[in-house]
NUVEXLO-258732 format. One record per residue (C-alpha): x, y, z. Coordinates in nm, 2 decimals. Layout:
N
<east->X	north->Y	up->Z>
...
END
This chain:
575
<east->5.35	north->-6.14	up->-2.50>
<east->5.14	north->-5.88	up->-2.33>
<east->5.10	north->-5.55	up->-2.51>
<east->5.17	north->-5.26	up->-2.27>
<east->4.95	north->-5.03	up->-2.48>
<east->4.65	north->-5.26	up->-2.44>
<east->4.72	north->-5.29	up->-2.06>
<east->4.72	north->-4.91	up->-2.03>
<east->4.39	north->-4.88	up->-2.23>
<east->4.23	north->-5.14	up->-2.00>
<east->4.35	north->-4.95	up->-1.69>
<east->4.22	north->-4.62	up->-1.83>
<east->3.88	north->-4.78	up->-1.91>
<east->3.86	north->-4.92	up->-1.56>
<east->3.93	north->-4.58	up->-1.40>
<east->3.67	north->-4.42	up->-1.63>
<east->3.41	north->-4.68	up->-1.52>
<east->3.49	north->-4.62	up->-1.16>
<east->3.46	north->-4.24	up->-1.20>
<east->3.13	north->-4.29	up->-1.38>
<east->3.00	north->-4.52	up->-1.11>
<east->3.11	north->-4.27	up->-0.84>
<east->2.94	north->-3.99	up->-1.03>
<east->2.62	north->-4.18	up->-1.06>
<east->2.62	north->-4.27	up->-0.68>
<east->2.69	north->-3.90	up->-0.59>
<east->2.41	north->-3.78	up->-0.82>
<east->2.17	north->-4.04	up->-0.66>
<east->2.27	north->-3.93	up->-0.31>
<east->2.23	north->-3.56	up->-0.39>
<east->1.88	north->-3.63	up->-0.53>
<east->1.79	north->-3.84	up->-0.23>
<east->1.91	north->-3.57	up->0.02>
<east->1.74	north->-3.30	up->-0.20>
<east->1.40	north->-3.48	up->-0.16>
<east->1.42	north->-3.41	up->0.22>
<east->1.61	north->-3.08	up->0.23>
<east->1.45	north->-2.79	up->0.04>
<east->1.64	north->-2.47	up->-0.05>
<east->1.63	north->-2.22	up->-0.32>
<east->1.93	north->-1.99	up->-0.41>
<east->1.88	north->-1.62	up->-0.48>
<east->2.19	north->-1.44	up->-0.61>
<east->2.03	north->-1.09	up->-0.66>
<east->2.16	north->-0.82	up->-0.42>
<east->1.81	north->-0.72	up->-0.29>
<east->1.69	north->-1.09	up->-0.27>
<east->1.40	north->-1.00	up->-0.50>
<east->1.32	north->-1.37	up->-0.56>
<east->1.33	north->-1.47	up->-0.19>
<east->1.00	north->-1.48	up->-0.01>
<east->0.98	north->-1.32	up->0.33>
<east->0.93	north->-1.54	up->0.64>
<east->0.56	north->-1.43	up->0.65>
<east->0.51	north->-1.53	up->0.29>
<east->0.68	north->-1.87	up->0.34>
<east->0.46	north->-1.93	up->0.65>
<east->0.14	north->-1.85	up->0.45>
<east->0.25	north->-2.07	up->0.16>
<east->0.35	north->-2.36	up->0.39>
<east->0.02	north->-2.35	up->0.58>
<east->-0.22	north->-2.34	up->0.28>
<east->-0.52	north->-2.57	up->0.34>
<east->-0.63	north->-2.74	up->0.02>
<east->-0.55	north->-2.58	up->-0.31>
<east->-0.52	north->-2.21	up->-0.40>
<east->-0.57	north->-2.14	up->-0.77>
<east->-0.47	north->-1.81	up->-0.94>
<east->-0.62	north->-1.74	up->-1.28>
<east->-0.41	north->-1.45	up->-1.41>
<east->-0.54	north->-1.24	up->-1.70>
<east->-0.22	north->-1.07	up->-1.79>
<east->-0.14	north->-1.25	up->-2.11>
<east->-0.14	north->-1.19	up->-2.49>
<east->0.09	north->-1.16	up->-2.78>
<east->0.04	north->-0.78	up->-2.81>
<east->0.13	north->-0.68	up->-2.46>
<east->0.37	north->-0.38	up->-2.43>
<east->0.72	north->-0.45	up->-2.30>
<east->0.65	north->-0.31	up->-1.96>
<east->0.35	north->-0.54	up->-1.91>
<east->0.55	north->-0.84	up->-2.04>
<east->0.80	north->-0.77	up->-1.77>
<east->0.52	north->-0.75	up->-1.51>
<east->0.37	north->-1.08	up->-1.64>
<east->0.71	north->-1.25	up->-1.62>
<east->0.77	north->-1.12	up->-1.26>
<east->0.42	north->-1.24	up->-1.16>
<east->0.49	north->-1.59	up->-1.30>
<east->0.83	north->-1.60	up->-1.11>
<east->0.67	north->-1.49	up->-0.79>
<east->0.39	north->-1.75	up->-0.82>
<east->0.66	north->-2.01	up->-0.89>
<east->0.82	north->-1.92	up->-0.56>
<east->0.49	north->-1.95	up->-0.37>
<east->0.41	north->-2.28	up->-0.55>
<east->0.75	north->-2.42	up->-0.45>
<east->0.72	north->-2.33	up->-0.08>
<east->0.36	north->-2.45	up->-0.07>
<east->0.45	north->-2.80	up->-0.19>
<east->0.24	north->-2.76	up->-0.50>
<east->-0.08	north->-2.64	up->-0.32>
<east->-0.06	north->-2.30	up->-0.50>
<east->-0.13	north->-2.33	up->-0.87>
<east->-0.18	north->-2.08	up->-1.14>
<east->-0.28	north->-2.03	up->-1.50>
<east->-0.23	north->-1.74	up->-1.74>
<east->-0.52	north->-1.65	up->-1.96>
<east->-0.55	north->-1.41	up->-2.25>
<east->-0.89	north->-1.23	up->-2.21>
<east->-0.89	north->-1.12	up->-2.57>
<east->-0.81	north->-1.46	up->-2.72>
<east->-1.17	north->-1.54	up->-2.82>
<east->-1.22	north->-1.43	up->-3.19>
<east->-1.60	north->-1.40	up->-3.14>
<east->-1.66	north->-1.03	up->-3.05>
<east->-1.99	north->-1.10	up->-2.87>
<east->-1.84	north->-1.38	up->-2.66>
<east->-1.53	north->-1.17	up->-2.59>
<east->-1.75	north->-0.88	up->-2.46>
<east->-1.95	north->-1.11	up->-2.24>
<east->-1.62	north->-1.24	up->-2.09>
<east->-1.51	north->-0.88	up->-2.03>
<east->-1.83	north->-0.81	up->-1.84>
<east->-1.79	north->-1.13	up->-1.63>
<east->-1.43	north->-1.03	up->-1.53>
<east->-1.56	north->-0.68	up->-1.44>
<east->-1.83	north->-0.82	up->-1.22>
<east->-1.57	north->-1.04	up->-1.05>
<east->-1.38	north->-0.72	up->-0.95>
<east->-1.11	north->-0.68	up->-1.22>
<east->-1.08	north->-0.33	up->-1.37>
<east->-1.01	north->-0.31	up->-1.74>
<east->-0.73	north->-0.10	up->-1.90>
<east->-0.77	north->0.01	up->-2.27>
<east->-0.43	north->0.03	up->-2.45>
<east->-0.33	north->0.17	up->-2.79>
<east->-0.11	north->-0.09	up->-2.96>
<east->0.11	north->0.00	up->-3.27>
<east->0.08	north->-0.25	up->-3.56>
<east->0.21	north->-0.26	up->-3.91>
<east->-0.14	north->-0.17	up->-4.03>
<east->-0.18	north->0.12	up->-3.78>
<east->-0.29	north->0.15	up->-3.42>
<east->-0.54	north->-0.08	up->-3.26>
<east->-0.72	north->-0.10	up->-2.92>
<east->-0.63	north->-0.37	up->-2.67>
<east->-0.84	north->-0.44	up->-2.37>
<east->-0.65	north->-0.60	up->-2.08>
<east->-0.75	north->-0.69	up->-1.73>
<east->-0.42	north->-0.67	up->-1.53>
<east->-0.52	north->-0.88	up->-1.24>
<east->-0.60	north->-1.23	up->-1.12>
<east->-0.89	north->-1.42	up->-0.96>
<east->-0.79	north->-1.63	up->-0.66>
<east->-1.01	north->-1.94	up->-0.59>
<east->-0.95	north->-2.07	up->-0.24>
<east->-1.16	north->-2.25	up->0.03>
<east->-1.47	north->-2.23	up->-0.19>
<east->-1.45	north->-1.85	up->-0.25>
<east->-1.32	north->-1.62	up->-0.51>
<east->-1.15	north->-1.28	up->-0.48>
<east->-1.01	north->-1.03	up->-0.73>
<east->-0.64	north->-0.94	up->-0.70>
<east->-0.52	north->-0.64	up->-0.90>
<east->-0.16	north->-0.67	up->-1.03>
<east->-0.11	north->-0.34	up->-1.21>
<east->-0.10	north->-0.07	up->-0.93>
<east->-0.18	north->0.25	up->-1.11>
<east->-0.09	north->0.56	up->-0.90>
<east->-0.25	north->0.84	up->-1.11>
<east->-0.01	north->1.01	up->-1.35>
<east->0.31	north->0.83	up->-1.26>
<east->0.53	north->0.74	up->-1.55>
<east->0.48	north->0.38	up->-1.68>
<east->0.82	north->0.26	up->-1.56>
<east->0.75	north->0.38	up->-1.20>
<east->0.41	north->0.22	up->-1.22>
<east->0.55	north->-0.12	up->-1.33>
<east->0.82	north->-0.12	up->-1.07>
<east->0.57	north->-0.03	up->-0.79>
<east->0.34	north->-0.31	up->-0.91>
<east->0.63	north->-0.56	up->-0.90>
<east->0.72	north->-0.44	up->-0.55>
<east->0.36	north->-0.51	up->-0.44>
<east->0.33	north->-0.86	up->-0.59>
<east->0.44	north->-1.05	up->-0.29>
<east->0.21	north->-0.84	up->-0.06>
<east->-0.08	north->-0.87	up->-0.31>
<east->-0.06	north->-1.25	up->-0.31>
<east->-0.02	north->-1.28	up->0.06>
<east->-0.31	north->-1.04	up->0.11>
<east->-0.54	north->-1.23	up->-0.12>
<east->-0.47	north->-1.56	up->0.05>
<east->-0.50	north->-1.40	up->0.39>
<east->-0.84	north->-1.25	up->0.32>
<east->-0.99	north->-1.58	up->0.21>
<east->-0.82	north->-1.76	up->0.49>
<east->-0.98	north->-1.55	up->0.77>
<east->-1.20	north->-1.77	up->0.99>
<east->-1.28	north->-1.50	up->1.25>
<east->-1.28	north->-1.13	up->1.19>
<east->-1.19	north->-0.90	up->1.48>
<east->-1.46	north->-0.64	up->1.56>
<east->-1.40	north->-0.28	up->1.48>
<east->-1.64	north->0.00	up->1.58>
<east->-1.70	north->0.34	up->1.43>
<east->-1.81	north->0.57	up->1.71>
<east->-2.12	north->0.79	up->1.65>
<east->-2.30	north->1.05	up->1.86>
<east->-2.08	north->1.35	up->1.83>
<east->-2.15	north->1.44	up->1.47>
<east->-1.90	north->1.20	up->1.32>
<east->-1.90	north->1.12	up->0.95>
<east->-2.20	north->0.91	up->0.85>
<east->-2.19	north->0.57	up->0.68>
<east->-2.20	north->0.71	up->0.33>
<east->-1.90	north->0.93	up->0.38>
<east->-1.70	north->0.65	up->0.52>
<east->-1.84	north->0.38	up->0.29>
<east->-1.52	north->0.33	up->0.09>
<east->-1.30	north->0.29	up->0.40>
<east->-1.56	north->0.07	up->0.56>
<east->-1.58	north->-0.16	up->0.25>
<east->-1.20	north->-0.19	up->0.25>
<east->-1.18	north->-0.26	up->0.62>
<east->-1.47	north->-0.51	up->0.61>
<east->-1.24	north->-0.75	up->0.42>
<east->-1.04	north->-0.80	up->0.74>
<east->-1.27	north->-0.69	up->1.02>
<east->-1.64	north->-0.71	up->1.13>
<east->-1.74	north->-0.34	up->1.12>
<east->-2.00	north->-0.20	up->1.36>
<east->-2.14	north->0.15	up->1.42>
<east->-2.21	north->0.23	up->1.79>
<east->-2.31	north->0.51	up->2.01>
<east->-2.15	north->0.52	up->2.36>
<east->-2.43	north->0.73	up->2.51>
<east->-2.28	north->0.73	up->2.87>
<east->-2.30	north->0.35	up->2.87>
<east->-1.99	north->0.17	up->3.01>
<east->-2.09	north->-0.16	up->2.84>
<east->-2.08	north->-0.01	up->2.49>
<east->-1.70	north->-0.09	up->2.46>
<east->-1.65	north->-0.35	up->2.73>
<east->-1.84	north->-0.66	up->2.84>
<east->-1.95	north->-0.73	up->3.20>
<east->-1.61	north->-0.87	up->3.29>
<east->-1.42	north->-0.57	up->3.18>
<east->-1.29	north->-0.73	up->2.86>
<east->-1.29	north->-0.50	up->2.56>
<east->-1.55	north->-0.58	up->2.30>
<east->-1.37	north->-0.43	up->2.00>
<east->-1.01	north->-0.47	up->1.88>
<east->-1.01	north->-0.10	up->1.78>
<east->-1.25	north->0.19	up->1.76>
<east->-1.25	north->0.47	up->1.50>
<east->-1.35	north->0.83	up->1.58>
<east->-1.39	north->1.00	up->1.25>
<east->-1.43	north->1.38	up->1.24>
<east->-1.66	north->1.46	up->1.54>
<east->-1.80	north->1.81	up->1.54>
<east->-1.96	north->1.84	up->1.88>
<east->-1.81	north->1.82	up->2.23>
<east->-1.77	north->1.48	up->2.41>
<east->-1.93	north->1.45	up->2.75>
<east->-1.71	north->1.36	up->3.05>
<east->-1.89	north->1.03	up->3.09>
<east->-1.83	north->0.93	up->2.73>
<east->-1.47	north->1.03	up->2.76>
<east->-1.44	north->0.81	up->3.07>
<east->-1.58	north->0.52	up->2.88>
<east->-1.32	north->0.57	up->2.60>
<east->-1.04	north->0.63	up->2.86>
<east->-1.11	north->0.30	up->3.04>
<east->-1.15	north->0.12	up->2.71>
<east->-0.79	north->0.23	up->2.64>
<east->-0.67	north->0.14	up->2.99>
<east->-0.80	north->-0.22	up->2.93>
<east->-0.60	north->-0.25	up->2.62>
<east->-0.83	north->-0.10	up->2.35>
<east->-0.68	north->0.07	up->2.04>
<east->-0.82	north->0.40	up->1.91>
<east->-0.78	north->0.56	up->1.57>
<east->-0.84	north->0.93	up->1.61>
<east->-0.92	north->1.14	up->1.30>
<east->-1.00	north->1.48	up->1.45>
<east->-1.04	north->1.83	up->1.31>
<east->-0.91	north->2.09	up->1.57>
<east->-1.08	north->2.36	up->1.36>
<east->-1.44	north->2.40	up->1.24>
<east->-1.47	north->2.52	up->0.88>
<east->-1.81	north->2.55	up->0.71>
<east->-1.74	north->2.42	up->0.36>
<east->-2.09	north->2.52	up->0.24>
<east->-1.99	north->2.89	up->0.28>
<east->-1.67	north->2.83	up->0.08>
<east->-1.86	north->2.67	up->-0.20>
<east->-2.14	north->2.93	up->-0.21>
<east->-1.93	north->3.25	up->-0.15>
<east->-1.58	north->3.16	up->-0.23>
<east->-1.47	north->3.23	up->0.13>
<east->-1.52	north->3.10	up->0.48>
<east->-1.36	north->3.11	up->0.83>
<east->-1.18	north->2.84	up->1.02>
<east->-1.20	north->2.87	up->1.40>
<east->-1.13	north->2.64	up->1.70>
<east->-1.36	north->2.35	up->1.74>
<east->-1.43	north->2.27	up->2.10>
<east->-1.45	north->1.89	up->2.12>
<east->-1.35	north->1.87	up->2.49>
<east->-1.07	north->1.64	up->2.40>
<east->-0.77	north->1.86	up->2.46>
<east->-0.71	north->1.72	up->2.81>
<east->-0.73	north->1.36	up->2.69>
<east->-0.48	north->1.42	up->2.41>
<east->-0.24	north->1.61	up->2.64>
<east->-0.26	north->1.32	up->2.89>
<east->-0.18	north->1.07	up->2.62>
<east->0.11	north->1.27	up->2.48>
<east->-0.01	north->1.48	up->2.18>
<east->-0.15	north->1.83	up->2.12>
<east->-0.36	north->1.94	up->1.82>
<east->-0.28	north->2.29	up->1.72>
<east->-0.53	north->2.56	up->1.62>
<east->-0.38	north->2.65	up->1.29>
<east->-0.44	north->2.58	up->0.92>
<east->-0.18	north->2.41	up->0.69>
<east->-0.10	north->2.56	up->0.35>
<east->0.13	north->2.34	up->0.14>
<east->0.29	north->2.40	up->-0.20>
<east->0.25	north->2.02	up->-0.26>
<east->-0.12	north->2.02	up->-0.29>
<east->-0.42	north->1.92	up->-0.50>
<east->-0.57	north->2.13	up->-0.78>
<east->-0.91	north->2.27	up->-0.84>
<east->-1.07	north->2.42	up->-1.16>
<east->-1.07	north->2.80	up->-1.18>
<east->-1.22	north->3.04	up->-1.43>
<east->-0.94	north->3.24	up->-1.59>
<east->-1.16	north->3.42	up->-1.85>
<east->-1.22	north->3.80	up->-1.82>
<east->-1.55	north->3.91	up->-1.68>
<east->-1.83	north->3.88	up->-1.94>
<east->-1.63	north->3.63	up->-2.16>
<east->-1.69	north->3.26	up->-2.21>
<east->-1.56	north->3.07	up->-1.90>
<east->-1.22	north->2.91	up->-1.94>
<east->-1.14	north->2.66	up->-1.68>
<east->-0.79	north->2.57	up->-1.57>
<east->-0.65	north->2.38	up->-1.27>
<east->-0.50	north->2.59	up->-1.00>
<east->-0.32	north->2.51	up->-0.68>
<east->-0.55	north->2.47	up->-0.38>
<east->-0.30	north->2.51	up->-0.09>
<east->-0.55	north->2.42	up->0.17>
<east->-0.57	north->2.06	up->0.03>
<east->-0.22	north->1.94	up->0.09>
<east->-0.08	north->1.61	up->-0.03>
<east->0.10	north->1.47	up->0.27>
<east->0.40	north->1.23	up->0.24>
<east->0.53	north->0.97	up->0.48>
<east->0.81	north->1.04	up->0.72>
<east->1.04	north->0.77	up->0.88>
<east->1.04	north->0.40	up->0.80>
<east->0.76	north->0.27	up->1.02>
<east->0.57	north->-0.02	up->0.85>
<east->0.25	north->0.18	up->0.84>
<east->0.39	north->0.44	up->0.60>
<east->0.68	north->0.26	up->0.43>
<east->0.64	north->0.28	up->0.05>
<east->0.31	north->0.47	up->0.10>
<east->0.21	north->0.73	up->-0.16>
<east->0.08	north->1.08	up->-0.10>
<east->-0.22	north->1.11	up->0.13>
<east->-0.48	north->1.38	up->0.06>
<east->-0.58	north->1.61	up->0.35>
<east->-0.83	north->1.89	up->0.35>
<east->-0.80	north->2.21	up->0.56>
<east->-0.57	north->2.03	up->0.80>
<east->-0.39	north->2.14	up->1.12>
<east->-0.06	north->2.04	up->1.27>
<east->0.01	north->1.84	up->1.59>
<east->0.29	north->1.83	up->1.85>
<east->0.40	north->1.55	up->2.07>
<east->0.44	north->1.60	up->2.45>
<east->0.69	north->1.43	up->2.68>
<east->0.49	north->1.16	up->2.86>
<east->0.65	north->0.88	up->3.05>
<east->0.63	north->0.52	up->2.90>
<east->0.49	north->0.65	up->2.57>
<east->0.68	north->0.60	up->2.24>
<east->0.59	north->0.85	up->1.97>
<east->0.64	north->0.80	up->1.60>
<east->0.55	north->1.07	up->1.35>
<east->0.39	north->0.90	up->1.05>
<east->0.30	north->1.18	up->0.81>
<east->0.44	north->1.53	up->0.77>
<east->0.39	north->1.82	up->0.53>
<east->0.64	north->1.90	up->0.26>
<east->0.94	north->2.13	up->0.27>
<east->0.73	north->2.42	up->0.15>
<east->0.47	north->2.47	up->0.42>
<east->0.30	north->2.77	up->0.56>
<east->0.08	north->2.79	up->0.87>
<east->-0.20	north->3.04	up->0.96>
<east->-0.32	north->3.07	up->1.31>
<east->-0.70	north->3.04	up->1.38>
<east->-0.93	north->3.20	up->1.34>
<east->-0.82	north->3.20	up->0.97>
<east->-0.99	north->3.34	up->0.67>
<east->-1.00	north->3.09	up->0.38>
<east->-1.07	north->3.22	up->0.03>
<east->-1.06	north->3.07	up->-0.32>
<east->-0.90	north->3.40	up->-0.43>
<east->-0.56	north->3.26	up->-0.31>
<east->-0.56	north->3.05	up->-0.63>
<east->-0.53	north->3.36	up->-0.85>
<east->-0.23	north->3.50	up->-0.65>
<east->0.03	north->3.25	up->-0.78>
<east->0.22	north->3.25	up->-0.46>
<east->0.59	north->3.18	up->-0.47>
<east->0.72	north->2.88	up->-0.29>
<east->0.97	north->3.11	up->-0.10>
<east->0.67	north->3.22	up->0.12>
<east->0.63	north->2.86	up->0.24>
<east->0.91	north->2.83	up->0.50>
<east->0.76	north->2.62	up->0.79>
<east->0.88	north->2.28	up->0.66>
<east->0.79	north->1.93	up->0.75>
<east->0.50	north->1.99	up->1.00>
<east->0.37	north->1.66	up->1.16>
<east->0.00	north->1.58	up->1.10>
<east->-0.02	north->1.21	up->1.21>
<east->0.14	north->1.03	up->1.50>
<east->0.15	north->0.68	up->1.64>
<east->0.15	north->0.65	up->2.02>
<east->0.25	north->0.33	up->2.19>
<east->0.30	north->0.22	up->2.55>
<east->0.13	north->0.23	up->2.88>
<east->-0.10	north->0.53	up->2.91>
<east->-0.20	north->0.70	up->3.23>
<east->-0.57	north->0.75	up->3.28>
<east->-0.71	north->1.10	up->3.25>
<east->-0.92	north->1.03	up->3.56>
<east->-0.67	north->0.85	up->3.77>
<east->-0.67	north->1.13	up->4.04>
<east->-1.00	north->1.30	up->3.97>
<east->-1.30	north->1.08	up->3.92>
<east->-1.58	north->1.32	up->3.83>
<east->-1.88	north->1.31	up->4.06>
<east->-2.13	north->1.14	up->4.04>
<east->-1.97	north->0.86	up->3.83>
<east->-1.97	north->0.51	up->3.98>
<east->-1.62	north->0.40	up->3.90>
<east->-1.70	north->0.04	up->3.98>
<east->-1.91	north->-0.01	up->3.67>
<east->-1.61	north->0.11	up->3.45>
<east->-1.37	north->-0.15	up->3.60>
<east->-1.15	north->0.14	up->3.66>
<east->-0.77	north->0.11	up->3.59>
<east->-0.54	north->0.40	up->3.66>
<east->-0.28	north->0.29	up->3.40>
<east->-0.33	north->0.10	up->3.07>
<east->-0.20	north->-0.23	up->2.95>
<east->0.05	north->-0.20	up->2.67>
<east->-0.16	north->-0.06	up->2.38>
<east->-0.15	north->0.19	up->2.10>
<east->-0.34	north->0.47	up->1.93>
<east->-0.30	north->0.68	up->1.61>
<east->-0.39	north->1.05	up->1.60>
<east->-0.45	north->1.23	up->1.27>
<east->-0.51	north->1.61	up->1.28>
<east->-0.77	north->1.60	up->0.99>
<east->-1.09	north->1.40	up->0.98>
<east->-1.12	north->1.42	up->0.60>
<east->-0.85	north->1.17	up->0.55>
<east->-1.11	north->0.89	up->0.59>
<east->-1.39	north->1.08	up->0.41>
<east->-1.48	north->0.97	up->0.05>
<east->-1.65	north->1.20	up->-0.20>
<east->-2.01	north->1.13	up->-0.29>
<east->-2.22	north->1.15	up->-0.61>
<east->-2.59	north->1.16	up->-0.69>
<east->-2.69	north->1.40	up->-0.42>
<east->-2.47	north->1.24	up->-0.16>
<east->-2.62	north->0.89	up->-0.19>
<east->-2.34	north->0.71	up->-0.37>
<east->-1.99	north->0.68	up->-0.23>
<east->-1.69	north->0.74	up->-0.46>
<east->-1.35	north->0.55	up->-0.40>
<east->-1.15	north->0.69	up->-0.11>
<east->-0.86	north->0.90	up->-0.23>
<east->-0.99	north->0.96	up->-0.58>
<east->-0.95	north->1.32	up->-0.70>
<east->-1.23	north->1.41	up->-0.93>
<east->-1.04	north->1.70	up->-1.09>
<east->-0.69	north->1.56	up->-1.15>
<east->-0.81	north->1.20	up->-1.19>
<east->-0.53	north->1.09	up->-0.95>
<east->-0.59	north->0.83	up->-0.68>
<east->-0.41	north->0.91	up->-0.36>
<east->-0.31	north->0.67	up->-0.08>
<east->-0.58	north->0.75	up->0.17>
<east->-0.73	north->0.40	up->0.16>
<east->-0.39	north->0.23	up->0.20>
<east->-0.31	north->0.46	up->0.49>
<east->-0.64	north->0.37	up->0.67>
<east->-0.59	north->0.00	up->0.61>
<east->-0.23	north->0.01	up->0.72>
<east->-0.32	north->0.20	up->1.04>
<east->-0.59	north->-0.05	up->1.13>
<east->-0.38	north->-0.35	up->1.04>
<east->-0.11	north->-0.22	up->1.27>
<east->-0.34	north->-0.14	up->1.56>
<east->-0.52	north->-0.48	up->1.53>
<east->-0.19	north->-0.68	up->1.52>
<east->-0.18	north->-0.76	up->1.15>
<east->0.16	north->-0.60	up->1.10>
<east->0.31	north->-0.91	up->0.94>
<east->0.15	north->-0.82	up->0.61>
<east->0.28	north->-0.46	up->0.64>
<east->0.64	north->-0.58	up->0.65>
<east->0.59	north->-0.75	up->0.32>
<east->0.43	north->-0.44	up->0.17>
<east->0.73	north->-0.23	up->0.27>
<east->0.96	north->-0.42	up->0.04>
<east->1.17	north->-0.22	up->-0.21>
<east->1.32	north->-0.35	up->-0.53>
<east->1.59	north->-0.16	up->-0.72>
<east->1.53	north->-0.08	up->-1.08>
<east->1.85	north->-0.07	up->-1.28>
<east->1.76	north->0.16	up->-1.56>
<east->1.98	north->0.27	up->-1.85>
<east->2.11	north->0.62	up->-1.85>
<east->1.91	north->0.79	up->-2.13>
<east->2.19	north->1.05	up->-2.19>
<east->2.46	north->0.78	up->-2.23>
<east->2.23	north->0.57	up->-2.45>
<east->2.19	north->0.86	up->-2.69>
<east->2.56	north->0.96	up->-2.69>
<east->2.71	north->0.60	up->-2.70>
<east->2.44	north->0.42	up->-2.90>
<east->2.65	north->0.36	up->-3.22>
<east->2.96	north->0.27	up->-3.01>
<east->2.78	north->-0.01	up->-2.82>
<east->2.60	north->-0.14	up->-3.13>
<east->2.94	north->-0.19	up->-3.30>
<east->3.08	north->-0.35	up->-2.99>
<east->2.79	north->-0.59	up->-2.95>
<east->2.79	north->-0.69	up->-3.32>
<east->3.16	north->-0.69	up->-3.40>
<east->3.33	north->-0.82	up->-3.08>
<east->3.16	north->-1.17	up->-3.08>
<east->3.24	north->-1.22	up->-3.45>
<east->3.61	north->-1.12	up->-3.39>
<east->3.64	north->-1.35	up->-3.09>
<east->3.51	north->-1.65	up->-3.29>
<east->3.76	north->-1.57	up->-3.58>
<east->4.05	north->-1.54	up->-3.34>
<east->3.95	north->-1.86	up->-3.16>
<east->3.93	north->-2.04	up->-3.50>
<east->4.27	north->-1.92	up->-3.60>
<east->4.43	north->-2.03	up->-3.27>
<east->4.27	north->-2.37	up->-3.29>
<east->4.38	north->-2.41	up->-3.65>
<east->4.74	north->-2.31	up->-3.56>
<east->4.75	north->-2.56	up->-3.28>
<east->4.62	north->-2.84	up->-3.49>
<east->4.89	north->-2.77	up->-3.76>
<east->5.16	north->-2.75	up->-3.50>
<east->5.05	north->-3.09	up->-3.35>
<east->5.03	north->-3.28	up->-3.67>
<east->5.34	north->-3.12	up->-3.82>
<east->5.55	north->-3.31	up->-3.56>
END
């Protein structure tokens, strides 16, 4: 006689085996399909773990192996740097996944060697490779101790090495803001490092000389930064049409830089520049509308700023911009040391506001200035845009809400520092000082070729191809400070009094990247990540409440669940 219970058990076992077999087949199929279809899921609202299309393209087109050796490791790292380390690892994991394993990395503790001599030698080696050290104070049970870290990485790719900073220190920002800014920049920093080592041909960029422009020492910091992307030349036009174009009328340089000229341009040199623009050339103008002798200010504490005749007004007007003969005073400014001691007493130096050195912020969301910090100007003027057909104008930088303008000629004196001016006096808000012009420009000489020029040798075009230029109403934006009698260049944007580093170098790089068609990296740099910080006020008020909830609620849930299960078991077996 067949036992129904055994038959039921056999059927159940058969169904279970079928389900198991189907599950294994589905798992096999999913793995098989997954080997051909690659996708990663990012459930964060701002897609912080999703690479941009530009980054994916860079990762997928890696030639050979790119190896990152990251020196942000150690058991004593503060919590903020631990977070930065973890975010760096996750970002590199994303790059490695999309590169098919061609991007590899290793985290190294630079202080792991117990031998102090060998450890110091290793520190020197990292410094020579381009990584800057940071000295931290770490709290331990036995007291405070010093910790030397090198928050950066060395990328080895295509037989070359390059240093990549990870901690982006922006002067006196609070640590949380610095960490968040560094995390926002991670994707750009990795892209940028790979891009630099992957460049086979560098476009040529020329610094124009001959009209008293800044010399090579005063632009050394900017030139060094630009040389990682471009082949930098220094040329003098000298009335020669072939200085910017070849014999076929093709531009010889991707862009030219005109940095703080102090003497007038000749009409023939202007015609050369004009036709360079008409043939598609890009120009980065950094021009002072006013002449202000700084030596007099340093020696006597006062000077005058008066219009600087550069013979460029008609060109700018034709292209859609006008530089104004005024001086900007901004309440958002740099500081300089002043002696606050009484006459005859020991000098007492304090930092005072120097309104003539404004710290200019970005305006709008253009890729050039998105997420850009403050840019330091020095005795700057404003500019206005003019209605010109076929030209798009984008204001890049503007002064703060508290701005004051003085018409030229203007008297500039260090005595203004002692006046302690109230911000209510600064009512001319948000004055533009940098503009991007894009489109098809009309030639300044289209209806008036000046005699005795031979227009044939200029391959004369009355209207330009689609091109762009950037105009900044202060030449000092690209000028770095110098040391040792003017023979050694200091980093661009570094303030020797406040020890802050402003974003002048990043602004120059972004402008040139945009003009030369490297804007894909800028879109990555403009990425923003939301930091979800705790409310300090609520933390203080509700600290005990949330401690009790976090400790007691899980225990109570387990007890309640145990009682319910116990009751159910008793009820089941009681029947």
